[in-house]
N, C-alpha and C positions, 0 to 999 in steps of 0.2 A: 260620698260624692267628692271627687277631687276639686281642688281650687287652684286658681292661677293668681299670682300676686303681681300687681303693677306697683312698682316702687319709684320713688323720686329721691334724688341724691345730688350731692355736689362734691367737688374734689376736696381732699384734705389739704393738699398743697395749693398755693396760689396758681391759678390758671386763668389767663386773660379771657379766653373764650367763655369759660364757665361764668366768670364774673360779669362779662358783658351780657350774657343771656339772663342772668339773675337781675341785672339792672334794667334791661329793656322790658322784661316780663313782670318785674316787681314781685319776684318770688324768692324764697330762701333756697330754692333748688334750681339746677340747670340741666338735669339729666333724667330721663325716663328709662326704666329697665323692666324686664319681665323675669319673674322668678317662679319656679315650680319645683316640687320634690320629684326628682327623677325616680320613676318606679323601679328601675333596675338596681340602682345602688342605694336608694332610699336616702339621698342627700339633696340639699337644695342646690339648684343650678341657676345661674344668672344668664340671661340672654339679652344682648344689647347691641347698639350701634356705637362703637367707640374704636379709637386707635386704628382708623382708616378702613374698618370693615365691620360687618355684623359678626359677633363672636360669642362664645360661651366663656364663662368664668366661674370658678368655685367661690363659695361664700367667703372663705377666709381671705383670699386674694382681693376680692372686691372690697371687703371691709378694711383692708390695709391701705387702700387707695382712696376710698370714698366715705363720705358721711351720709348715712341714710336719714332723710328728713321725714318721709312718710311712706307707708306701705298699705295697700288695700287688697284684701282677698276677695276675689270674684268667684262666685260659684260657677262650676262647669260640669255638665253631664259628661259621661264617658266619651261620647262622640266629639263633643267640643274640645275636651282635653286632648284627645288624639289629634284633632285638627291643629291645635296650638303646637303640640310637639312636632307635627309634620311641617308646619310653617317654619318653625325655628330650624329644624334640620335642613330643610330645602333652601333656607335663606342664609345659613352660615357661610361666611366668605364673601357675600355680596358687598360691593364697595360702599364706603361711607359717602353720604351725599353732601360733600362740602359745597357744591354749587347750589344745592337746595337751600342750605343755610344762607348762602350769599343772596339768593333770590328773596328769601324771607326778609333779610336786612334791607334790600332794595325796596320791597313792598312797604316796610315800616317807614323808611325815609320818605318815600313818595307820599304816604299818608300824612306825614308831618307838614308837607307843603301843599296839602289839599288835593292830591291826586289819589284816586281810589283804583287799586289794581285788584282784580278778582282772581287772577291766576299767577302762580310763581313763574317768572320769566325763564327760570332754569328747571322747571318741572320736567321730570323724565318718566312719569308713569310707573314709578317703583323700581326702575333699573338700579338706582342707588337709594339709600335710605339714611335718614337721621334718626336719632333716638325716639323722637315723638312719633315718627311714622311707624316704628316698630311697636310702640305701645298702642297706637291707634289701630294697626293691623290686628293685633291680638284682641283689642276691645271689639272690633268689628266681628271677629270670629265668635265672640261671646255675646253678640246681639246688639251692639251699639249702632250699627248701620251707618258707618262712616264712609265717605267716598275719598278717592285718591286725591282729587283736586283740593279738598279741604285739608287733608293731611300734609300736603306739600306747601301749605301756606301758614301752618300753625306750629307753635312750639310746645314745650312741656306744660305751660299753664292751661292750654286748651285741653290736654289729656286729663289733667287734674280736675278741671271743671266738668268734663264729660263723665268722669267716674262718679261725681257727686249726683248725677241724674239717674244712675243705673240702680235697678232693684237688686236687693240681696247682697250689696257690697258691705264689707265690714272693714273698718280701719284696724289694722293689726299693729301698727307702729306709728 
């Protein structure tokens, strides 16, 4: 049975956005990525939202830029694995959701002054995505039952917490 890995990382070099996410979320990571072994080339492939778009990256290049904090292998049947590969292929090149990230920041600031916001003011229904949305979309394909409104209001810590509740998950790093 194939598996899909959801990973959590941070930049090797100082990055203000990465450090801000870590500080706000209280985590040692700032990024979520999806990894799987490509069945054609038998090599690990990283799929992520970074550098202004959803993109693929090889393991060596990813490791040269990032520090992996944790990885979790999620079981997938053949149909789910094909759905994950299809999602990645159909999403590559989709724009990075900088405004989604801005909206999450606004929601957090509002919360600090006692205002509860239930929806991201810049939510766009998946037209653009940030890394936690990519991880959440894949978790949804694997049975997590996550909705778009939730994914547009949460960061990497939410994805990490969601994985902890799923059956059959194995921490591999």
